[in-house]
C-alpha positions as CSV (number, residue, x, y, z in Angstrom):
1,M,63.5,106.3,102.3
2,K,62.6,109.5,104.2
3,P,65.7,111.8,104.3
4,T,67.3,112.4,107.7
5,R,67.9,116.1,108.2
6,T,70.2,118.1,110.5
7,N,70.0,121.8,110.8
8,L,70.5,122.3,107.1
9,L,67.3,124.4,106.8
10,S,68.2,126.7,109.6
11,L,71.6,127.4,108.0
12,M,70.1,128.1,104.6
13,V,67.6,130.5,106.2
14,A,70.5,132.2,108.0
15,A,72.4,132.5,104.7
16,L,69.4,134.2,103.1
17,F,69.1,136.8,105.8
18,C,72.7,137.4,106.7
19,G,73.7,138.6,103.2
20,P,76.0,137.5,100.4
21,V,79.1,137.0,102.5
22,L,77.7,134.0,104.4
23,A,76.1,132.6,101.2
24,E,79.3,132.8,99.3
25,D,81.1,130.9,102.1
26,L,78.8,127.9,101.6
27,V,79.3,125.2,98.9
28,K,76.4,122.8,98.2
29,V,77.5,119.3,97.2
30,T,75.9,115.9,96.6
31,V,78.1,112.9,97.2
32,T,77.9,109.1,97.8
33,G,80.0,107.3,100.4
34,E,80.7,103.6,100.9
35,G,81.8,101.5,103.9
36,I,81.6,98.2,105.6
37,S,78.8,99.6,107.9
38,A,76.2,102.3,107.7
39,E,78.3,104.5,109.9
40,A,81.4,104.0,107.9
41,A,79.5,104.8,104.7
42,R,78.1,108.0,106.3
43,N,81.6,109.0,107.4
44,D,83.0,108.4,104.0
45,A,80.2,110.5,102.4
46,L,81.1,113.4,104.8
47,R,84.7,113.1,103.9
48,R,83.9,113.2,100.2
49,A,81.6,116.2,100.8
50,L,84.5,118.0,102.6
51,E,86.9,117.0,99.9
52,Q,84.7,118.3,97.1
53,G,83.3,121.4,98.9
54,G,86.6,122.5,100.3
55,Q,88.8,121.6,97.3
56,T,89.8,125.2,96.6
57,E,90.9,125.9,100.1
58,I,92.8,122.6,100.5
59,T,94.5,122.9,97.1
60,S,95.7,126.4,98.0
61,H,97.9,124.8,100.7
62,S,99.4,122.1,98.4
63,Q,103.0,123.5,98.7
64,V,102.8,123.6,102.5
65,E,105.0,121.2,104.5
66,N,103.1,118.2,105.9
67,F,100.4,118.8,103.3
68,E,99.2,115.2,103.1
69,L,99.1,114.7,106.9
70,I,97.1,117.9,107.4
71,R,94.8,117.2,104.6
72,D,94.0,113.6,105.7
73,T,93.6,114.8,109.3
74,I,91.0,117.3,108.2
75,Y,89.2,114.6,106.2
76,S,89.2,112.5,109.3
77,R,87.5,115.3,111.2
78,A,84.8,115.7,108.5
79,A,82.0,114.7,110.8
80,G,82.8,117.6,113.0
81,I,83.3,120.1,110.2
82,V,80.4,119.2,107.8
83,K,77.6,119.6,110.3
84,D,74.8,120.6,107.9
85,Y,73.7,117.8,105.7
86,K,70.8,115.5,104.9
87,I,70.8,111.8,103.9
88,L,69.1,111.4,100.5
89,E,69.5,107.6,100.3
90,E,71.3,104.7,102.0
91,G,71.3,101.0,101.9
92,D,73.2,97.9,100.7
93,G,75.5,97.9,97.8
94,A,77.4,95.2,95.9
95,G,79.5,92.8,97.8
96,G,78.0,93.5,101.1
97,I,79.2,97.1,101.1
98,K,76.9,99.8,102.5
99,Y,76.3,103.1,100.7
100,C,75.1,106.6,101.8
101,K,74.2,109.5,99.5
102,I,74.0,112.9,101.2
103,E,73.5,116.6,100.3
104,A,75.7,118.8,102.3
105,M,76.6,122.5,102.8
106,V,80.4,122.9,103.2
107,S,81.7,126.1,104.8
108,K,84.9,127.2,103.1
109,S,85.9,129.2,106.2
110,A,85.4,126.2,108.4
111,V,87.9,124.3,106.2
112,A,90.4,127.1,106.4
113,T,90.0,127.3,110.2
114,A,90.5,123.5,110.6
115,W,93.6,123.7,108.4
116,G,95.0,126.4,110.7
117,D,94.2,124.4,113.8
118,V,96.0,121.3,112.6
119,Q,99.0,123.2,111.3
120,N,99.3,124.9,114.7
121,V,99.4,121.6,116.5
122,L,102.0,120.2,114.2
123,D,104.1,123.3,114.7
124,Q,104.0,122.7,118.4
125,I,104.6,119.0,118.7
126,G,105.8,117.9,115.2
127,R,104.6,115.0,113.2
128,P,103.0,112.2,115.1
129,K,105.2,109.1,115.7
130,V,104.0,105.5,115.4
131,M,105.7,102.3,116.3
132,V,104.6,99.2,114.4
133,W,105.5,95.6,115.4
134,V,103.9,92.7,113.6
135,D,105.0,89.0,114.0
136,E,104.3,86.6,111.1
137,T,104.7,82.9,110.9
138,I,104.6,80.6,107.8
139,D,103.9,77.0,108.5
140,G,104.8,77.6,112.1
141,A,108.2,79.3,111.4
142,I,108.6,82.9,112.6
143,Q,109.7,85.2,109.7
144,T,112.4,87.7,110.0
145,S,110.3,90.4,108.2
146,S,106.6,91.1,108.1
147,I,104.5,91.9,105.0
148,L,101.7,93.3,107.1
149,E,104.1,95.4,109.1
150,S,105.7,96.8,105.9
151,K,102.3,97.7,104.4
152,I,101.1,99.5,107.5
153,E,104.3,101.4,107.7
154,E,104.2,102.3,104.0
155,K,100.6,103.6,104.4
156,L,101.5,105.8,107.4
157,V,104.7,107.1,106.0
158,K,103.0,108.2,102.8
159,S,100.5,110.2,104.9
160,G,103.3,112.1,106.8
161,F,103.6,110.1,110.0
162,D,107.0,109.4,111.5
163,V,107.2,105.6,111.7
164,Y,109.7,103.8,114.0
165,A,110.5,100.5,112.3
166,R,112.2,97.6,114.1
167,E,115.2,97.9,111.8
168,Q,115.9,101.3,113.4
169,I,116.2,99.9,116.9
170,D,119.7,99.2,118.2
171,A,120.8,95.6,119.1
172,I,120.1,95.8,122.8
173,T,116.7,97.4,122.5
174,Q,115.8,95.0,119.7
175,R,116.3,92.1,122.0
176,E,114.1,93.7,124.6
177,S,111.5,94.4,121.9
178,A,111.7,90.8,120.7
179,D,111.1,89.5,124.2
180,A,108.2,91.9,124.7
181,A,106.7,90.7,121.4
182,A,107.3,87.1,122.1
183,E,105.5,87.4,125.5
184,D,102.9,89.7,123.9
185,D,103.5,92.0,126.8
186,V,101.5,95.2,126.1
187,A,103.1,97.1,129.0
188,K,106.6,96.3,127.7
189,M,105.7,97.3,124.2
190,Q,104.2,100.5,125.6
191,A,107.4,101.3,127.5
192,L,109.5,100.8,124.3
193,A,107.2,103.0,122.3
194,K,107.5,105.7,125.0
195,D,111.3,105.5,124.8
196,F,111.0,106.6,121.2
197,D,108.4,109.3,121.9
198,C,105.8,107.4,119.8
199,Q,102.2,108.6,120.5
200,I,100.6,105.4,119.1
201,F,101.8,101.8,118.8
202,I,100.4,99.0,116.7
203,R,100.8,95.3,117.7
204,G,99.9,92.6,115.2
205,H,100.1,89.0,114.3
206,G,99.9,87.1,111.0
207,N,99.8,83.3,110.4
208,A,99.8,81.4,107.1
209,N,99.5,77.6,107.0
210,A,99.6,75.2,104.0
211,A,96.2,73.9,102.9
212,G,97.0,71.6,100.0
213,V,97.4,71.9,96.3
214,E,94.5,72.7,94.0
215,D,93.8,72.8,90.3
216,L,92.8,76.4,89.5
217,Y,91.6,76.6,85.9
218,G,94.2,74.0,84.8
219,V,97.0,75.4,86.8
220,Q,98.4,73.7,89.9
221,A,98.4,76.1,92.9
222,A,99.7,75.7,96.4
223,M,96.9,77.0,98.8
224,Y,97.4,78.7,102.1
225,N,94.9,79.6,104.9
226,C,95.8,82.8,106.6
227,D,94.6,84.9,109.6
228,V,95.8,88.3,110.7
229,Q,95.1,90.8,113.4
230,A,96.3,94.2,114.6
231,K,95.6,96.2,117.8
232,T,96.2,99.9,118.0
233,Y,97.0,101.6,121.4
234,Y,97.7,105.0,122.8
235,T,101.3,104.9,124.0
236,D,100.8,107.2,127.0
237,T,97.9,105.3,128.5
238,A,98.1,101.9,126.8
239,R,94.3,102.3,126.1
240,L,93.2,100.0,123.3
241,L,91.9,102.1,120.4
242,A,90.9,99.3,118.0
243,S,91.3,95.6,117.4
244,E,91.0,94.5,113.8
245,S,91.1,90.9,112.5
246,E,90.6,88.8,109.4
247,P,90.1,85.2,110.7
248,N,90.2,83.1,107.5
249,I,91.7,84.1,104.2
250,R,92.5,81.5,101.5
251,R,94.9,82.3,98.8
252,G,97.4,80.5,96.5
253,A,100.2,80.8,94.1
254,R,101.4,78.7,91.1
255,G,103.3,75.6,92.3
256,Q,103.1,71.9,92.8
257,M,104.6,71.8,96.3
258,V,102.3,71.8,99.3
259,H,104.7,74.2,101.2
260,S,105.3,77.4,99.2
261,P,106.6,80.6,100.8
262,Q,105.4,82.5,97.8
263,A,101.8,81.3,98.2
264,A,102.0,82.0,102.0
265,K,103.1,85.6,101.4
266,S,100.4,86.0,98.8
267,A,97.8,84.9,101.4
268,L,99.3,87.2,104.1
269,S,99.3,90.2,101.7
270,A,95.7,89.6,100.6
271,A,94.5,89.2,104.2
272,G,96.6,92.2,105.4
273,Q,95.1,94.7,103.0
274,T,91.8,95.0,104.8
275,I,93.7,95.2,108.2
276,V,96.0,97.9,106.8
277,D,93.1,100.1,105.7
278,K,91.2,99.6,108.9
279,T,94.2,100.3,111.0
280,Y,95.0,103.4,109.1
281,V,91.5,104.8,109.5
282,T,91.7,104.1,113.3
283,V,95.1,105.9,113.6
284,M,93.9,108.9,111.6
285,E,90.6,109.2,113.4
286,N,92.1,109.0,116.9
287,W,95.0,111.4,115.9
288,A,92.5,113.9,114.5
289,T,90.2,113.6,117.6
290,Q,93.1,114.0,120.0
291,I,94.5,117.2,118.4
292,S,91.1,118.8,118.0
293,A,88.8,117.8,120.8
294,G,91.2,116.3,123.2
295,G,90.1,113.2,125.1
296,E,91.9,111.5,127.9
297,I,94.9,113.5,129.2
298,R,97.4,111.8,131.5
299,L,99.1,114.1,134.1
300,E,101.9,112.5,136.2
301,V,103.1,114.5,139.2
302,S,106.0,113.3,141.3
303,G,106.8,114.4,144.8
304,L,103.2,115.0,146.0
305,K,102.0,113.9,149.4
306,V,98.6,112.2,149.4
307,P,96.7,115.2,151.0
308,D,98.2,117.5,148.4
309,A,97.4,115.1,145.6
310,I,93.8,115.1,146.6
311,K,93.7,118.9,146.7
312,L,95.3,119.0,143.3
313,K,92.6,116.7,141.9
314,K,89.8,119.0,143.1
315,K,91.7,122.0,141.6
316,L,92.1,120.2,138.3
317,A,88.4,119.4,138.2
318,D,87.6,123.1,138.4
319,I,89.4,123.9,135.1
320,E,86.9,124.9,132.4
321,G,86.5,122.1,129.8
322,V,87.4,119.3,132.3
323,E,84.6,116.8,132.6
324,K,86.2,114.2,134.9
325,V,89.4,113.6,136.9
326,H,90.5,110.1,138.0
327,Y,93.3,109.9,140.5
328,Q,95.7,107.2,141.7
329,M,99.0,107.1,143.6
330,T,101.7,104.7,142.3
331,K,105.2,104.5,143.6
332,G,105.2,108.1,144.8
333,I,103.8,109.5,141.6
334,A,100.2,111.0,141.5
335,N,98.6,109.8,138.2
336,Y,95.7,111.8,137.0
337,R,93.5,110.7,134.1
338,I,91.7,113.8,132.9
339,V,88.7,113.7,130.5
340,A,88.7,117.1,128.8
341,K,87.7,118.8,125.6
342,M,91.2,120.0,124.8
343,T,94.6,118.8,124.0
344,A,97.4,118.3,126.5
345,E,99.2,121.4,125.0
346,T,96.1,123.5,125.6
347,F,95.6,122.0,129.1
348,T,99.2,122.9,130.0
349,E,98.5,126.6,129.3
350,Y,96.3,126.5,132.4
351,L,99.0,124.8,134.5
352,V,101.6,127.5,133.9
353,E,99.4,130.3,135.2
354,P,100.6,132.1,138.4
355,E,98.1,130.3,140.6
356,W,99.7,127.0,139.8
357,E,103.4,128.1,140.1
358,E,103.5,127.3,143.8
359,L,102.0,123.8,143.3
360,I,103.6,122.0,140.3
361,E,106.4,122.5,137.8
362,I,105.9,121.2,134.2
363,Q,108.7,119.1,132.9
364,D,107.5,117.6,129.7
365,V,104.5,117.7,127.4
366,K,103.5,115.1,124.8
367,L,100.3,114.7,122.7
368,N,98.2,113.5,125.6
369,R,100.6,113.2,128.5
370,I,102.0,115.9,130.9
371,Q,104.8,115.2,133.3
372,A,105.4,117.5,136.3
373,K,106.9,117.6,139.8
374,A,105.7,119.2,143.0
375,V,107.4,122.5,143.6
376,G,110.3,122.1,146.0
377,Q,111.0,118.5,144.9
């Protein structure tokens, strides 16, 4: 296969003419990535390249608070950091997995800069918070605890996220949460996640149903068919980030009875592992994108009259880095959805300049949501 090249050649020429400082900054690596798609394999290869080429810089921060979270965030931003590479080989691997082999030039200074950027954001807003709520049923009966929920929480906690589990919710809120989950009401779940300052919330379902008893190599096993799904949302906007599902997983456990909770939990655990990994990747990628390149920022301004709200929209659109501004009035609040190449924290820096002081007053800033009121209200 003919290699696909980026601007690797130009960077190497620049290194040749710009002297030893630039050349010493670059580390050349050859790595192979794997994934369920060609894009996933390429992203995995870029992450491995960054991990290998920037190992010294990353290891030097090993004693820093939130090390795992910052490291994994940087890995999730690999496509934006490792810009100079060529694909040597890609194709199908064993078990339907795709692979991608690349040669890349990793800039040690770029890794150091990325580390500083992420650490700065964490210093400003703290660790990201996630709410996870997964309902599971076994033979039609709702379970009081969820294997899938626990696995997602465990994965996120190990990486440094603050996870709000249902066990932490007080009795009154827990009833509200249960009602929202039972109705599968995304708006209600969003409101609950907001109450706990969670930037992301994950809503999932898992079902396991008896599928008979089989003889597996001379051992009687109760078999269960299982399906699981999980959807990931931004809390501030309720925008769906990803929807992952495993429609039909069959697993069993030793036993002669058709109905076996042990076999059902085994099936749910097996089905859930893929969902856990996919959901984790989604959360990390969107968290990394949001704190580095921004995305959609929600600005809510109370107390504005319609003419003033329209004027504010035009003024917002003139800010450097803003690509689009969408506007809507709801119950006396002007809601602006702003597409910008910056985070809400950076965007707020514009809104506290003297020219804005006579218009709006900032009251609260989250990862991608700003709340304000009209001056005089």
